[in-house]
Each structure stands twice: as structure tokens, then as C-alpha cells.
N, C-alpha and C positions, 0 to 999 in steps of 0.2 A: 884344288877342288876337283872332285870326280863327278862326271855326268853319267847317269845310268839311263839309257833309253829302254823302252819297253818295261818301265818300272812297275807296272801293275800286272805283269805276266808271272808265270810260275817261277822263272829264274830271276827276273828283275826284282820282284818283290823281296825274295830271299836275299838277293845281293844288297839291296838298299839296307835291309836290316843288319846284315853282317858288317857292312862298312860303317854304318852309324854306331854299332856297338864298339868299334875300335876308336871312335872319336873323330873319324874323317869328316871333312866338310863335303856334303853330298847334295847334288841337285838331281832330283828324280823327275823324269819326264815321260809322258805318254799323251795320247790324244785326249783322254777323258779323266786324267788324274785329278784327285781332290785331296784336301787335307787329311781326310780319313784314311787315305791309302799309304801314308808315310809316317814313320816314327816322329816323335817330338824332336824338333831341331833340324829336321831335314827340309830343305827347300823343295817345293814342287812347282813345276812349270808345264803348262800344256803346250805341246808341239806335235807335229806330224812328221814322221820320218819320210813320208812321200813328198814333203814340202821342205826342202833344205833351207829355204829362206826363213821358215818359222823356227828353225833351230839356231840361227845365228845369235840371238840374244841369250839363249841357253848356254852356248859354248863360251861366252865372253868371260875370260878369267879362269877357265878350266885348264887343268894340265893333264887329265887322263879321261878316257872315254870308254864306257862299255857300250858296244854297238850291237844291238839286237838285230837279227837278220831279216826282220819284217814279217816272219811267219807266212801266213796265207797271202799277205800283201807284198811279199818280197819282190814280185815282178813290177811293182809300182815304184820301187826305189831307184834313185840315181846315186849309187854309193860314192862315186867320185865327187859329186856336189856336196854330199854330207861330209865327207872327209876333208874337202877343201874348206868348208865352213868351220869345221872343228879346228883345223890347223890355223886358220885366220884368228880364231878365238884364243889360241895359245896352247891347244892340246898337243902334247908331245908323245903320248902313249895311248894306244888303242888296243882293246881286247875285244875280238870279234867272236860272236856266237854264230858258228857255221853249222855244218852237218857232216856226219860220217859219210853221207851219200856222195860227197865230192870225190871220194876214193872208190866206194863200193858200187855206186850207180852213176858212173861218169856220163852215160848217155841220157839220163833222165833229165827232162827240161827243168823240173823243179828241184830235185834232190841233188843233181850233179852240176849241170851247166850253169844254172842261175847262181847257185852258191859259190861255184868256182869264180864267177865274174866278181862277186862281192869280195871274195878272198883276194883276188888279184888287185882290186882297188886298194885294199888295206896294205898289201905288200908294196905297192907303188906310191903310197901316200907320203913317203918321206918321214913318217913317224915310226917310233918303235912299235912293233905289232906282235901280238900273240893271238893265235887262232885256236878256238875250242871246237872240237868236232864230236859232239855227243851222238849216240845212237838213239833208240827210242826212250822216251821219258816215262817214268812210273806214273806221272800225272796224266798221261793219255787215258788211263783207266777212270778218270773223272767222268768219262762218257758213260760209264756204267752206273753212275750214282742214282739216277731216277729209277731204273728197274730194280736195283738193289733195295732202295727205300720202299718201293711199292710192293715188290713180290719176292725179295731176297733171291733174285735170279740174275745171272750174267749170261748174255748171249753173244758169242763171238766165234769167228772161224779159227781153224788150225789150233785146236785146243791143246795139242801135245807138242807143239813146236816152240822151242825155247829161244829166248833172246836175252842178252844181259842188260836189261833196261836200267836206266840210271835215275837216281833221285835228283830232281832239280836243285835241291839244296846243296848237293855236292858240286854241281856245276857252278852254282853261285859262290861257293867257298873257294873253288879253284880260281874263278874270275877275280875274287877279292884279293887273293894272293898275287896274281899277275898284275893287278892294277896298283898295288901298294908296294911291292917289293921288286928289287932289281934281279936280273938273272933269267928273265923269262922272254926277253925280246927275241924275235925270230923263231920262237918255239911253236909247235903244233901239238896240241894235246888231244888225244882220243879219249873220250870219257864214257865209261860204261859202269854198270853195277858189278857186284862181286861174283855173280854166277848166273847161269842161264835160268830163266823162269818162264814157265808156260802160262798161257791164259787160264788153264784149269787150276794151276797152282796159285795164280793171282786171286782167283775167285775164292779159293780155300783160305788164303791169307786174309782177305777182307772179312770172310766169315769168322775167322779166329779173332780178328780185331773187334768184331761186333759181339762176339760171344754167342753166335747162333749160326747154323749152316747157311751157306749161300750156294744155290744150285747152279751148275754150269750146263748150258745148253749150246751145243756146237752147231754153228751155221755151216751151210755149204759155201763154197767160194762165190757162187752166183748170188746167193742170198746176201752175203756181205757186200758184194759189189753193188747190188741194187740199192742197198741202204746207204753206202758211202756216196754214191752218185747224187744223192739228194743234197749234199752240202760240200762236195769236193769236185774239182775238175777231173775229167776222165784220165788224163795222163798221171795225175797225182794218185788217183785211185789204183791204177794198174801198178805203179811202182810200189805203193804201200802194200798191196796184196802180195806182190812178189817178195817183199822183205819179210812179211809176216808168215807167208806160206812156204817159201823156198829160199831162206836166207843163205847168203854166201858164207864160206868159212870165216871171212873177215868180219861179217856182221854178227857172227856167233862168238867171236874172240873176246875174251875178257882182258881188257887193257889194264896195264899197271899204272896208268898215268895219274888217276885220282890219288892213289897211295903215294906215288912219287912226289907229287906236289904237296899233299896235305900231311903226309907222314902217318896216315891211318888208312885202313881199308874202306872202300866205299860202303855206304849203307845198303842194307838188303831191302828187297821189295816189302817183306814182312814188316820191317821197321817203319817204312813209309806208310803202309796201310794202318798200322797202329797209331801213328802220329796224325793221320788224316781221317780217322774213323768217323768223326762227326759229319763228314761230307756224305757218308753212306747210311747214316742212321734214319 
């Protein structure tokens, strides 16, 4: 049995679907999961990553685990307790969703230091481990959905700075392979899209998917910072703006790892936009 944490998130939901399609026995878990969130035949259990005790019955009888990094609540996790509970339940293989920032933003409290601590716990768990380090997600542009629906407008900073953002479905497919197949223990995969894409190009791709133009309005850095501070801690905002505005060469590098694992090129942002066009209608 494979346990998928964060099963209602952008990666976890796709992973549950991919595993179920192969006939794997899957238990999907998150804090608010319901039957509507999982395919037929998939077990769902409510549990909280920040409460390792709530995960113990979920892990019972499992042999593999997809460990989501906690996202905005990562600082609340005790990864050692989670992994100890998983090991006690029978888990022998863990695939961890980490962050590219472990390497590119080592001094960042959220992107580097915290994610490194979670990675270290996986390495020291005594289980076979695989670490996934994606850069920015295509699904981050869900944040544009309301203004696109209301006014066919995208407002964002650094309109012409490109990053190789990745489709969460590609992350999920890589995770599915690492969970199901041998040969991935001890591997670290950096996951990106196939090419640099700018916010302006992303807005154009959404417009193409909708069949009508989407106007791009460029924010200043200060305007973007003020907006982000409404829902993100200041250190996270500063690191995010640095990545978006002055990315390092490593953050703009297109990684071969999606193709190496899946045998195909990663999906483009345009393909993602067309597949998710209903979100923006």
C-alpha cells in the first residue's frame, strides 16, 4: 500500500490519480479530505502532518510513502516523528517533495534551511529515500484566476523574467515512478519545465487557452511586495521576489530529470493552461 500525504494538493491529487490508474492500493490523506476528493477504490483518511500521532493508523500496513513538505505549514512539522511513525507502520520507501531552494537559496529560512532539515530527516530515516526538488509550479498562476475571470487581466511583477516552471502533474508522475519502481533510492531529482517562460508569456498562454486576449499589467517590486505581505511572512516574500526578479543561473536551468525518469519531455506551460482553462473562464 502507498500512502499519499497532501492528497488534495496540486501534486498529491494528481499522484493519487496516477497511482490508482495503475491498480495500486492507495491511501490518500490530508486534513480535510472527503470521498469526493479521491477516485473510486482509493481509501481516504483524515490526518494532519503537524500531528504525527494522527498519522500512525494511516501508515499501518503501508510499504511506501509520498511525503509532502507541508507547504506554508512546513515550520509546524516534526519530520523525524512523521518518518518514525511511517517506519513503525511498515513503510520502507519514502519519496519526499522538497524544493529547489535547498540548493539555490540555502540561507532562506523557508526555501533552504527548513527544507534541508526535512531532507536530512528522510536521509537519516533508515528507509529507501528519493528527493524531488521542483522549482516554481505552473499552478502558482491559479492566483490569477479571479482577475482573469473578472477582467481578462493578469497583474504581476518582473513580466519579462523567465523561469522553467513545472507542471504539477509531471512532479506527480515522477513521484509515482519512484514509489512503484526500483532504482530510485538515494536519488535527488530536480524537476522543471522544458523552457523558460515569463509572466507575460504565461498570460498570453492563458488567453490562447481561453480563445480571447488576456492583458498583462506589470507591477513594481514594491507593489508586488505589499500584495504578498497580506498572506505570506516577510522572509518568504523576500525570497520569492528574489527568485522571480533576479533568479540565479541554477534557477533558470532546464533540468533533464523529468525526461530521464519518464522517458518524455516535461509538459509546457501552454499545455498546462489549456488543460486548466476552466479555472480561468
